[in-house]
C-alpha positions in Angstrom: -1.4 -38.7 9.2 -3.9 -37.4 6.7 -4.6 -39.7 3.7 -3.9 -37.2 1.0 -1.1 -34.7 1.2 -0.3 -32.0 -1.3 3.2 -32.5 -2.6 4.9 -29.3 -3.9 7.9 -29.3 -6.3 10.4 -26.4 -5.8 13.6 -25.6 -7.6 16.0 -25.5 -4.6 13.7 -23.3 -2.4 11.6 -25.9 -0.6 12.9 -25.1 2.9 12.8 -21.3 2.3 9.2 -21.6 1.0 8.0 -23.8 3.9 9.5 -21.3 6.4 7.8 -18.4 4.5 4.4 -20.1 4.6 4.8 -21.1 8.3 5.7 -17.5 9.2 2.4 -16.3 7.7 -0.2 -18.8 9.0 -1.0 -19.3 12.6 -1.1 -22.9 13.9 1.7 -23.9 11.5 5.0 -25.6 11.8 7.8 -27.5 10.1 7.7 -31.2 11.2 10.9 -32.4 9.7 13.4 -32.1 6.8 15.2 -34.9 5.0 18.8 -34.3 3.8 19.7 -34.0 0.2 23.2 -33.9 -1.5 26.0 -31.7 -0.3 24.2 -30.5 2.9 21.1 -29.4 1.1 17.5 -30.2 2.1 15.6 -32.7 -0.1 12.2 -32.5 1.4 10.3 -30.5 4.1 7.2 -31.8 5.8 5.2 -28.9 7.2 1.7 -28.1 8.4 -0.4 -25.0 7.7 -3.5 -24.6 9.8 -3.8 -28.4 10.3 -3.1 -29.2 6.6 0.1 -31.2 6.0 2.3 -30.5 3.0 5.5 -32.0 1.6 7.9 -29.7 -0.3 10.5 -31.2 -2.5 13.6 -29.6 -4.0 13.1 -31.4 -7.3 15.0 -29.0 -9.6 13.9 -26.8 -12.6 12.0 -29.5 -14.5 8.5 -28.5 -13.4 6.9 -25.2 -12.5 3.7 -24.3 -10.7 0.7 -23.2 -12.8 -2.6 -21.6 -11.7 -4.3 -24.9 -12.6 -3.6 -25.8 -9.0 -4.1 -23.3 -6.2 -4.4 -23.3 -2.5 -7.8 -21.9 -1.4 -7.8 -20.0 1.9 -11.1 -19.6 3.7 -10.9 -16.3 5.5 -13.1 -15.2 8.4 -12.8 -11.4 8.0 -11.6 -8.5 5.9 -8.5 -8.0 8.1 -7.6 -11.7 7.5 -8.1 -11.3 3.8 -6.0 -8.1 3.8 -3.2 -9.6 5.8 -2.9 -12.8 3.9 -3.2 -11.0 0.5 -0.3 -8.7 1.3 2.0 -11.2 2.9 1.5 -14.0 0.3 1.7 -11.7 -2.7 4.9 -10.0 -1.5 7.5 -10.5 -4.3 4.8 -12.3 -6.3 2.0 -11.3 -8.5 -1.6 -10.1 -7.6 -4.4 -11.2 -9.9 -8.1 -11.0 -10.2 -10.9 -12.4 -8.0 -8.8 -13.1 -5.0 -6.1 -15.0 -6.8 -2.4 -14.3 -6.4 0.9 -16.0 -7.1 3.5 -16.0 -4.4 7.2 -15.4 -4.9 7.7 -19.1 -5.4 5.1 -19.3 -8.2 2.5 -21.1 -6.1 -1.1 -19.8 -6.7 -3.4 -19.0 -3.8 -7.0 -17.9 -3.6 -7.7 -15.6 -0.6 -11.4 -15.8 -0.3 -13.8 -14.6 2.5 -16.2 -17.2 3.8 -19.1 -14.9 3.1 -18.5 -15.0 -0.7 -19.8 -18.6 -1.2 -23.3 -18.1 0.3 -23.7 -14.9 -1.6 -22.7 -16.4 -4.9 -25.0 -19.4 -4.2 -28.0 -17.4 -3.3 -31.3 -18.6 -4.9 -32.1 -15.1 -6.1 -30.2 -14.9 -9.4 -30.2 -11.1 -9.3 -28.4 -11.0 -5.9 -25.9 -13.7 -6.9 -25.3 -12.0 -10.3 -24.6 -8.7 -8.7 -22.1 -10.3 -6.4 -20.4 -12.1 -9.3 -20.1 -8.9 -11.3 -18.7 -7.0 -8.3 -16.2 -9.8 -7.6 -15.0 -9.8 -11.3 -14.0 -6.2 -10.9 -11.8 -6.9 -7.9 -8.2 -8.1 -7.3 -8.2 -8.5 -3.5 -11.7 -9.4 -2.4 -13.5 -6.6 -0.6 -16.3 -7.9 1.7 -18.1 -4.5 2.1 -18.3 -4.1 -1.7 -19.6 -7.7 -2.0 -22.3 -7.1 0.6 -23.3 -3.8 -1.0 -23.7 -5.6 -4.4 -25.7 -8.4 -2.7 -28.1 -5.9 -1.1 -28.5 -4.0 -4.4 
């Protein structure tokens, strides 16, 4: 068991959300559920790509905010495209690779190549990449690379 596990609060849709996430990410599964009142599910323990999560049906008291998001390290443009479309379905697309899923949870769908380009020691290169990224909703690797090369 991992030492730190994200604990996600849902308003009656914890099991539905966990099933949704597991259907999107490879190497993912639901470990177990615990019963709640009247045949409902209280918690769902699930894993996405090796990361364990606990989802709670806690009621309407708390909502997700973009102050906490799940950052997804993508290997390729097809992976960015697929996750962007699946996770944003019924939710809300935003800027710079951010989206909110239909349950209100924020995600960052980011290609691995972005970090090294933004961290380049040449401020002109990294600045061009930053300016290109700020114009995007879904991140486009080819546009980032073009900005990087000048």
